[in-house]
Structure formats: structure tokens, C-alpha cells
C-alpha positions in Angstrom: 0.0 0.0 0.0 1.0 3.6 -0.5 1.3 5.1 3.0 1.7 8.7 4.1 3.6 8.7 7.4 3.1 11.8 9.6 6.5 12.7 11.0 6.3 15.0 13.9 10.1 15.1 14.5 9.8 12.8 17.5 10.9 9.2 18.1 7.4 7.6 18.0 6.5 8.8 14.5 10.0 7.9 13.2 9.8 4.3 14.4 6.2 4.0 13.2 7.3 5.0 9.7 10.2 2.6 9.9 7.9 -0.3 10.8 5.5 0.6 7.9 8.5 0.5 5.6 9.6 -2.9 7.1 6.1 -4.2 6.4 6.7 -3.6 2.6 4.6 -0.5 2.2 5.6 2.4 -0.1 6.1 5.1 2.5 6.3 8.9 2.1 7.0 11.2 5.0 5.2 14.5 5.7 5.7 17.0 8.5 2.7 19.0 9.5 3.7 22.6 10.2 1.0 23.6 12.7 2.5 26.7 14.4 2.3 30.2 12.9 5.5 31.0 14.6 7.9 28.3 13.6 11.0 30.4 14.3 10.6 29.8 18.0 12.4 26.9 19.7 11.2 24.2 21.9 11.3 24.8 25.7 12.6 21.4 26.8 9.7 19.0 26.4 7.2 21.8 25.6 6.1 23.2 22.3 5.9 21.7 18.9 6.3 22.4 15.1 9.6 24.2 15.7 12.6 24.4 13.4 14.2 21.6 15.4 11.1 19.3 14.9 11.0 19.9 11.2 14.8 19.2 10.9 14.5 16.1 13.1 11.7 14.8 10.9 13.7 15.4 7.7 16.8 13.6 9.2 14.6 10.7 10.1 13.1 10.5 6.6 16.6 10.7 5.1 17.8 7.9 7.3 14.9 5.7 6.3 15.4 6.6 2.6 11.9 7.9 2.1 10.6 11.1 0.3 9.9 13.9 2.7 7.6 17.0 2.5 6.4 19.8 4.8 2.8 20.8 4.7 1.7 24.1 6.2 -1.5 23.4 8.1 -1.1 26.3 10.5 -4.2 28.1 9.4 -6.3 24.9 9.7 -4.8 24.2 13.1 -5.5 27.7 14.4 -9.0 27.8 13.1 -10.1 24.3 14.2 -7.9 23.6 17.3 -6.6 26.8 18.9 -9.8 28.8 18.2 -12.0 26.0 19.6 -9.8 25.8 22.7 -10.3 29.5 23.4 -14.0 29.5 22.5 -14.6 26.5 24.8 -12.8 28.1 27.8 -14.6 31.4 27.1 -17.9 29.5 27.4 -16.9 27.9 30.7 -16.1 24.4 29.3 -12.9 22.4 29.5 -11.8 21.2 26.0 -9.2 18.6 25.0 -7.1 20.1 22.2 -5.4 16.8 21.4 -8.9 15.3 20.6 -9.7 18.2 18.3 -6.3 18.0 16.6 -6.8 14.3 15.9 -10.3 15.0 14.7 -9.8 18.0 12.4 -6.1 17.8 11.5 -4.5 14.4 11.6 -7.5 12.3 10.6 -9.5 14.9 8.6 -7.3 17.4 6.7 -4.3 15.2 6.5 -6.3 12.1 5.5 -8.3 14.0 3.0 -5.1 15.3 1.3 -3.5 11.9 1.4 -6.5 10.4 -0.4 -6.5 13.1 -3.1 -2.8 12.2 -3.7 -3.5 8.5 -4.1 -2.4 7.2 -0.7 -4.2 4.3 0.8 -3.7 5.1 4.5 -2.0 7.5 7.0 0.5 6.2 9.5 1.1 7.9 12.8 3.1 7.2 16.0 0.0 6.9 18.2 -0.1 4.1 20.7 -3.3 2.2 19.9 -4.2 -1.1 18.2 -6.4 -1.8 15.3 -7.9 -5.3 15.1 -9.4 -6.6 11.9 -12.1 -9.2 12.5 -13.0 -12.1 10.1 -16.2 -10.3 9.2 -14.3 -7.2 8.1 -15.1 -5.0 11.1 -12.1 -2.9 12.3 -11.9 -2.4 16.1 -9.9 0.3 17.9 -8.3 -1.0 21.1 -6.1 0.2 23.8 -2.4 -0.1 23.2 -0.3 -3.0 24.6 1.5 -0.5 26.9 -1.2 1.0 29.2 1.1 3.8 30.2 1.3 5.1 26.6 -2.2 4.2 25.5 -3.7 7.0 23.3 -7.0 5.4 22.3 -8.8 8.0 24.3 -7.8 10.9 22.0 -8.3 8.7 18.9 -11.9 7.7 19.7 -13.3 10.7 17.8 -12.1 9.5 14.4 -15.0 7.2 13.6 -15.0 3.9 11.6 -14.4 5.3 8.1 -11.2 7.1 9.1 -10.1 4.1 11.2 -10.2 2.0 8.0 -7.6 4.3 6.5 -5.2 4.6 9.4 -2.2 2.7 10.7 -0.8 2.7 14.3 2.4 0.5 14.1 3.3 1.2 17.7 0.1 -0.2 19.2 1.8 -3.5 20.0 5.0 -2.0 21.5 5.6 -3.3 25.0 7.0 0.0 26.3 8.3 3.4 25.2 11.8 2.2 26.3 11.5 -0.5 23.7 10.6 2.1 21.0 13.6 4.2 22.0 15.9 1.2 21.9 14.5 0.3 18.4 15.2 3.9 17.2 18.8 3.6 18.5 19.3 0.3 16.7 18.0 2.0 13.5 20.4 4.9 14.1 17.6 7.4 14.2 18.9 10.5 15.9 15.6 11.2 17.8 16.0 8.0 20.0 16.7 10.1 23.1 14.6 13.2 22.2 12.3 14.2 25.1 8.6 13.6 24.7 6.5 16.6 24.3 3.7 17.2 26.8 1.2 19.7 28.0 -0.6 21.7 25.4 1.6 21.9 22.3 0.7 25.5 21.3 1.3 26.8 24.8 5.1 26.4 24.7 5.8 27.8 28.2 3.2 25.5 29.9 1.3 28.5 31.3 -2.2 27.8 30.2 -3.8 30.4 32.4 -1.4 33.1 31.1 -2.2 32.0 27.5 -5.9 32.3 28.2 -5.5 35.8 29.8 -3.4 37.1 26.9 -5.8 35.7 24.4 -9.2 36.5 26.1 -8.2 39.5 28.2 -8.7 40.1 31.9 -12.3 40.0 33.3 -12.2 40.5 37.1 -14.9 38.8 39.0 -15.9 37.0 42.1 -15.2 33.6 43.6 -18.1 32.4 45.8 -18.8 29.4 48.0 -21.8 27.1 47.7 -23.9 29.5 49.8 -23.1 32.4 47.5 -20.8 34.2 49.9 -17.8 36.0 48.2 -14.6 34.3 49.2 -12.2 35.6 46.6 -11.6 37.3 43.3 -10.4 36.2 39.9 -9.2 37.8 36.6 -11.4 35.7 34.3 -13.8 32.9 35.1 -12.7 31.2 31.8 -9.3 30.3 33.3 -10.9 27.9 35.8 -12.1 24.3 35.4 -14.2 22.1 37.5 -12.2 20.1 40.0 -9.4 22.7 40.2 -7.9 23.1 43.7 -4.6 25.1 43.1 -4.3 28.7 42.1 -7.7 29.8 43.4 -6.3 32.7 45.4 -8.8 32.3 48.2 -7.8 34.4 51.2 -9.5 32.5 54.0 -10.0 28.8 54.5 -13.4 27.0 54.7 -15.0 26.9 58.1 -14.1 23.2 58.6 -10.6 23.8 57.3 -11.1 21.4 54.4 -9.7 22.3 50.9 -12.1 23.8 48.4 -12.4 23.0 44.7 -14.0 24.6 41.7 -17.5 23.1 41.5 -18.9 25.3 38.6 -17.8 28.0 36.2 -20.4 30.5 34.9 -18.7 32.7 32.3 -22.0 34.5 31.5 -22.0 35.9 35.0 -18.2 35.7 35.3 -18.5 33.8 38.6 -16.5 30.9 39.9 -18.1 28.7 42.6 -16.0 26.6 45.0 -17.0 24.0 47.5 -16.0 20.8 49.3 -14.7 17.8 47.4 -18.1 16.0 48.0 -19.8 18.3 45.5 -17.5 17.1 42.7 -18.9 13.6 42.5 -21.4 12.7 39.7 -23.0 9.5 38.6 -24.7 10.5 35.3 -22.9 11.8 32.2 -24.7 13.3 29.2 -22.7 13.5 26.0 -23.4 15.2 22.7 -21.9 15.1 19.2 -21.4 11.3 19.5 -18.9 9.6 17.3 -19.6 5.8 17.4 -16.6 3.8 16.3 -18.2 0.3 16.7 -20.6 -0.1 13.8 -21.6 -3.6 14.9 -22.9 -2.4 18.3 -26.6 -1.4 18.0 -27.9 2.0 19.1 -30.6 2.6 21.7 -29.8 -0.6 23.6 -28.3 -0.3 27.1 -24.8 -1.8 27.1 -22.3 -2.3 29.8 -19.1 -0.2 29.4 -16.3 1.6 31.1 -16.3 5.4 30.9 -13.2 7.6 30.8 -13.1 11.4 30.8 -9.4 12.1 30.8 -6.6 10.8 28.6 -5.0 8.8 31.4 -7.9 8.8 33.8 -9.3 5.7 35.6 -12.2 4.1 33.7 -15.4 3.7 35.7 -17.9 0.9 35.0 -21.4 1.8 34.0 -24.1 1.5 31.4 -24.3 3.5 28.1 -27.3 4.2 25.9 -27.0 6.3 22.8 -29.7 7.9 20.7 -28.9 9.8 17.5 -26.1 12.4 18.4 -26.4 12.0 22.2 -25.5 9.3 24.7 -26.0 8.8 28.4 -23.8 6.9 30.8 -25.1 5.8 34.2 -22.0 5.1 36.4 -21.8 2.3 38.9 -19.8 4.5 41.2 -19.3 8.3 41.4 -16.8 10.0 39.2 -15.0 13.1 40.5 -14.3 16.4 38.9 -16.1 16.1 35.6 -16.4 19.2 33.5 -18.6 20.1 30.5 -16.5 20.1 27.3 -14.4 17.1 28.3 -14.3 14.1 26.0 -16.3 11.1 27.2 -15.0 7.8 25.8 -16.7 4.5 26.5 -15.0 1.1 26.3 -15.9 -2.5 26.2 -12.8 -4.0 27.8 -9.9 -2.7 25.7 -12.2 -1.9 22.7 -13.3 1.7 22.1 -17.1 1.9 21.5 -17.5 5.6 21.0 -16.9 9.2 22.1 -19.0 12.3 22.9 -18.4 15.7 24.3 -19.8 16.1 27.9 -22.8 18.5 27.9 -24.0 17.9 31.4 -23.4 15.8 34.5 -25.5 15.0 37.6 -25.3 13.4 41.0 
């Protein structure tokens, strides 16, 4: 098959491309330039799409002996990922930009261009497994290495995009093994630090990024009774479950720590309260992407629900109807915020994904 390998400049994508080449595919490498300011350099493990990343991707392609191109997708990335990130926070929700990037850039824009150019599939360095059943159904599963599993951020892609994707690292036992393989192949990125945090917030200061982008909007922090206990510079900068950085002057009457329990950007008010107010047992999701076409709709099904990339799954029952789904949890889940990605699993298999619209005790 003709495979377009997305080369980020990191070790994972380089080894994934090498494995696709070993499997006998005709591989071409492409680096997606996502930042509008590519002259800036990485800050240790933070940042992406820098000159170093592009050069590292080119050197990996040269070592593998495959053609290499750079595609400028910075406008698409800004309009569909960065803007969505700011809009969601401005509305008091908590988005996951990695999910949006996979949805709109890596498995939408990139895949669409790849098809137009005659490629059969896109290969990335994500840690997840694709299993092809005898009846032709493709299933998305957690990676062999649970510490690196990225199935949560891939659940949004849907069955059609899954059919045109490859994740050669899904069976890797550990990241250490991938680095060792890169060293054996003499790939210079074998010891390159992993990137983390939000890629377009290079200094890691998400609150500062939000304030610079959305401006300061001073307002009140209140407790569950409505009493003012502090001030903030913008309700959008807070998320449900947050404990640090609240700037509350006096402790609660019982001395217990307080957490953000709700964010109302229309009133510019942040409400805090005890940890007990964070627990929910019902999750309502919208904009459902169901990746298991063989699993019928409108029928209650046992599942495990996850609301963070490396969060602990909680057992429950899911029912989906049209573009919405409801999960009734067997036990309370703590600190769930509107805007988060809700992914439901059957064992290691991903069933579907939705954006959390509401939650209830």
C-alpha cells in the first residue's frame, strides 16, 4: 500500500514510519507545520512544530530513505484547534485540544489530502491497536502499553477514518523498547524528550495564555452559599475540580480544601466548595462519534467510561440515541467538566466518544 507517514520530529512517528517500511509498504513522510511562529524553539519538552522538529523529521526521513515533504497546516490548526480551545474556555467548558487535533487535522485534513494524492492510508506514531475481524469490522483497542495508550484521543475518528489509518506502535511493549529500536536503527531522535502539556502553549502557562488571548475580566469567587470568598481575573481560566491557584484568602469553616465546582462565564462567577460536590453518577454527551458499527444503538450496554486521557475508567451502562449518549455510572466520578471528551470502552475496545454536555449526581 501507499502510506503517508506523519513525521512530527519525535521518536514515535519515526519508528512507526520505519515499521511501515519494514512491512513492505511504499512510504512517504510528511511533517505538518502547525504553528504560525515556527521560528521559536522548543522549551525542553514543551512546544511543537519548531525548526528543530522539522529538521529532526527530515533527518529521520533521510535515514529511512523515504521522500519527505512539509505541509503548512497552520491556518487549519489555528481555526479548528486553537480557536476551539479559546472558544470553549470562554464558554466555561474544558476542551481537550489533542482530541480536536486528531479529529480535524491528523484524521481529517491530513487524511483528505492523502486520499487526493492517491495514498491508501495514513501512518502515525500513536499508541493504539487496530484489530481486523474475520467479518471485516475494524476495532480500535487500547495499546499494549497501558502507560502510553492514546486510544482516548483517537476515539473521535470514527470507523471510516479508522479504516484508512495505521498505528504500528500499538503492539509496542513500552516506550523504552521504542527508543531502543530507534537507537538500533540509528535514528537521531532516539533520546529526544517527549512533548507534553498543550503543544501550542510552549511555556506551559495555560492560564497566562488564556488571559493574553481573552483578556482580563475581574470577577468574584463564591462558595456554595453564594458568599464571596475571593476574586479572579477571568472565570474562563478555571475548570471544575481545580484546587490550586484559586487565590482564596480565607479557608473554609471546617478547614477542608475547596475545589471549583462550577464555572459561569456568562455571570463571570466561579463557585467553589468541598470535594463531595464534585462527584457525579450520570454523564450526558453530545456530538457522538460511534466507532463500533456492529454495536446497535438505543440498547443499554455495559461499558467503562473515561473522561481524561489517562484517567481511571469507571464501569457503567451506556445508551446512545442519535447524536447523544447517556452513561449511568456504577460509582461516582469526581471532577467532571462540561466540554471534556467522554469515551466508552468494552474491555480494551473503544465503542464511542462524545463531548460532555452535562453531569448530575
